[in-house]
C-alpha positions in Angstrom: 81.8 94.2 112.7 81.1 92.2 115.8 83.9 89.8 116.7 82.5 87.3 119.2 85.5 84.9 118.9 88.3 87.5 119.3 88.6 87.3 123.1 88.8 83.5 123.1 91.5 83.6 120.5 93.5 86.2 122.4 93.7 83.9 125.4 95.7 81.3 123.4 99.5 81.8 124.0 101.7 82.5 121.0 98.6 82.5 118.7 100.6 83.6 115.6 102.6 80.4 115.6 99.9 78.1 116.7 97.7 79.0 113.8 100.4 77.7 111.5 99.7 74.2 112.8 96.9 72.3 111.1 95.3 71.1 114.3 95.1 74.6 115.8 93.9 76.1 112.6 91.1 73.5 112.3 90.2 73.8 116.0 90.0 77.6 116.0 88.0 77.7 112.8 85.5 75.2 114.2 85.5 77.2 117.4 84.8 80.4 115.5 81.9 78.7 113.6 80.4 77.5 116.9 80.7 81.0 118.6 79.1 82.7 115.5 76.3 80.1 115.6 75.7 80.6 119.4 75.9 84.3 119.1 73.8 85.0 116.0 71.7 81.8 115.5 73.1 80.8 112.1 74.2 77.2 111.7 77.1 75.9 109.6 78.4 72.5 108.4 82.2 72.2 108.1 83.8 70.0 105.5 87.1 69.0 107.2 88.8 67.9 104.0 88.1 71.3 102.3 89.3 73.0 105.5 92.5 71.0 105.4 93.1 71.9 101.8 92.6 75.5 102.5 95.2 75.4 105.3 97.8 73.5 103.2 97.4 75.8 100.2 97.7 78.8 102.5 100.9 77.4 104.0 102.4 76.9 100.5 101.6 80.4 99.4 102.6 82.1 102.6 106.0 80.3 102.8 106.9 81.7 99.4 106.4 85.2 100.7 107.3 84.9 104.4 110.5 87.0 103.9 108.3 90.1 104.0 107.5 89.5 107.6 110.9 91.0 108.4 110.0 94.1 106.4 106.8 95.0 108.3 105.6 92.3 110.7 102.3 94.0 111.6 101.3 94.4 108.0 102.5 90.9 107.1 100.1 89.5 109.8 97.2 91.2 108.0 98.5 90.0 104.6 98.8 86.4 105.9 95.3 86.5 107.2 94.2 87.8 103.8 95.8 84.8 102.2 93.9 82.5 104.6 90.7 84.3 103.6 91.5 83.8 99.9 91.9 80.0 100.4 88.7 79.8 102.5 86.8 81.3 99.6 88.6 79.0 97.1 87.9 75.8 99.1 84.5 76.8 100.6 84.7 74.5 103.7 81.6 75.9 105.4 78.0 76.0 104.2 74.9 77.4 105.8 72.8 74.5 107.0 69.2 74.4 105.8 66.5 74.9 108.4 68.3 77.8 110.2 67.2 78.7 113.7 65.8 82.2 114.0 68.5 84.9 114.1 69.2 86.1 117.6 68.2 89.8 117.6 68.7 90.7 121.3 72.1 92.3 122.0 73.4 92.0 118.4 74.0 94.6 115.9 71.2 94.9 113.3 73.8 95.6 110.6 75.8 92.5 111.5 72.6 90.4 111.3 71.8 91.9 108.0 75.2 90.9 106.6 74.9 87.4 108.0 71.5 86.9 106.4 73.0 88.1 103.1 76.1 86.0 103.1 76.6 83.6 106.1 79.6 81.8 104.8 81.4 85.0 103.8 80.7 86.5 107.2 82.1 83.4 108.9 85.4 83.4 106.9 85.9 87.1 107.2 85.0 87.2 110.9 87.5 84.4 111.6 90.3 86.2 109.9 89.6 89.7 111.4 89.3 88.1 114.8 92.7 86.4 114.3 94.4 89.6 113.2 92.9 91.5 116.2 94.0 88.8 118.7 97.5 88.5 117.3 98.0 92.3 117.2 96.8 92.6 120.8 99.3 89.9 121.8 102.3 91.3 119.9 101.7 95.0 119.7 99.3 95.8 122.5 96.4 97.0 120.4 94.3 95.8 117.5 93.7 97.5 114.1 90.6 99.6 113.9 87.7 98.3 111.9 86.5 100.6 109.2 82.8 101.5 109.1 82.5 100.0 105.7 82.7 96.6 107.4 79.1 97.2 108.6 77.9 98.4 105.2 75.8 95.9 103.3 76.5 97.6 100.0 80.2 96.9 100.6 79.4 93.2 101.2 77.4 93.0 98.0 80.5 94.2 96.1 82.8 92.0 98.2 80.7 88.9 97.4 80.5 89.7 93.7 84.3 90.4 93.3 85.5 87.5 95.4 83.3 85.1 93.5 85.0 86.3 90.3 88.5 86.4 91.8 89.2 85.0 95.3 92.4 87.1 95.6 90.2 90.2 96.0 89.6 88.9 99.5 93.0 90.2 100.5 92.1 93.7 99.2 88.7 93.7 100.9 90.2 92.6 104.2 92.6 95.6 104.0 89.7 97.9 103.3 87.8 96.5 106.3 90.8 97.4 108.5 91.1 100.9 107.1 94.2 100.3 104.9 94.5 101.2 101.2 93.8 98.0 99.2 95.9 96.9 96.3 93.4 95.9 93.7 95.9 95.0 90.9 97.9 92.2 92.7 96.3 91.9 96.1 97.9 88.6 97.0 101.5 89.8 96.3 103.2 91.1 99.5 105.7 93.3 97.6 102.9 95.4 96.1 101.4 96.4 99.5 101.8 100.1 100.4 103.0 99.3 103.9 105.8 97.1 102.5 106.8 99.7 99.9 107.0 102.3 102.6 109.0 100.0 104.9 111.4 99.2 102.1 111.8 102.9 101.4 113.4 102.4 98.0 112.5 103.6 94.6 113.6 100.2 93.2 111.9 97.9 95.7 112.7 94.8 93.7 116.4 95.2 94.5 115.6 95.2 98.2 113.3 92.3 97.9 116.0 90.1 96.4 118.0 90.6 99.6 115.3 89.3 101.9 
């Protein structure tokens, strides 16, 4: 998956905390849409009210589970981005504008262009979240998670679109899959069910440890 906005995000100091502010969230999402447009030739219209609702709903959900950041911060960053992705699918703040310009072929991955043609909104939402994860991990841990080859597989995106349309929470699981982690398909939007969290807790009765967070 090409990430044309990642480097721009990585230049923002303390990105993890800035993205928890509405003005920065909105600005970076609009910036991502512009960079994707400039890079690939697809055009989007952004509904600011829907984008704001996505942010506020994300904050509510994340605050309820933020204690898990102390268990495994690197994994919680991925999980928090997955919750953003879920809310973007629920609120659908972006739409492909009719009368698209021709896709920009030169210098771009043919697989990426194929995915954008198939699902321009889904690509934008996912690309934004993967870019944010990558930039934050680079700032805080010195390296970004690897992107699995399935992220360039159109068949995976067919399944992604079908499942997220049915249940937006599957967005968390597919994001994990794109980053090479084992998805939790049963309760993807519950931090305590994540394998990384379970390993970090290191207890046969994880609920007892969770109560102490």
